[in-house]
C-alpha positions in Angstrom: 128.7 317.1 49.3 124.7 316.7 49.1 122.4 318.4 51.3 120.7 315.2 52.2 123.7 314.4 54.0 124.1 317.7 55.1 121.0 318.3 56.6 121.5 314.7 58.8 124.6 316.0 60.0 123.3 319.3 61.0 119.9 317.6 62.1 122.1 315.2 64.7 124.4 318.7 65.8 127.3 318.1 63.3 128.6 321.6 62.4 130.5 320.6 59.0 133.9 320.4 59.9 134.2 316.7 59.4 136.6 315.7 56.4 134.2 314.0 53.6 134.5 312.9 50.2 133.4 314.3 47.2 131.3 312.0 45.1 131.0 309.2 47.5 127.3 310.4 49.1 125.9 306.9 48.7 128.7 305.0 50.4 129.0 307.7 53.3 127.5 305.6 56.8 127.7 308.0 59.7 130.1 309.2 62.4 132.8 307.7 64.3 132.9 309.4 67.7 136.1 308.8 69.7 137.8 309.7 73.2 139.5 312.6 72.9 139.5 313.0 69.4 137.0 314.4 67.0 134.5 312.9 65.2 134.9 311.3 61.4 133.2 310.1 58.6 132.5 307.0 57.9 132.0 305.2 54.4 131.1 301.9 53.5 135.0 300.1 52.2 132.8 297.9 49.5 130.3 300.4 48.8 133.3 302.6 47.6 135.2 299.9 46.0 131.6 299.1 44.1 131.5 302.5 42.7 135.4 302.7 41.3 134.6 299.0 39.7 131.1 301.2 38.1 133.2 303.9 37.0 135.5 301.3 35.2 137.7 299.8 37.0 138.5 296.2 37.5 137.9 294.2 41.0 141.4 294.3 41.1 142.1 297.7 40.0 140.0 299.0 41.9 140.4 297.4 45.7 144.6 298.1 44.3 143.4 301.9 43.9 140.9 302.4 46.8 144.1 300.8 49.6 147.0 303.2 48.2 144.8 306.2 47.2 141.9 306.7 49.9 142.8 304.4 52.8 146.2 305.2 52.5 145.6 309.2 52.2 146.2 310.7 55.3 144.8 314.8 56.0 145.0 315.0 59.1 143.0 313.5 62.5 139.8 313.7 60.2 140.8 311.6 57.5 137.9 309.5 56.5 137.7 305.9 57.7 136.1 302.7 55.7 133.9 300.0 57.6 133.7 296.3 56.4 130.8 295.1 57.6 130.9 291.6 58.3 
């Protein structure tokens, strides 16, 4: 995680318990608060897919990889979520 994201989180009262995706700092949008649950990190889905394409995947490969390996990765109640901007 970059220092700038850590500084933003700390400045806004988050103590670092968020699960963040390594290497996707530029896709980080913010934090989602849910009643009765721990906060979770939110990533911009289209930026994540573009990042995968920049790393050499076709659009189809990037979408498939993202859906299976990132959206489909359950790492507990603080698993990051992905935002589709409309």
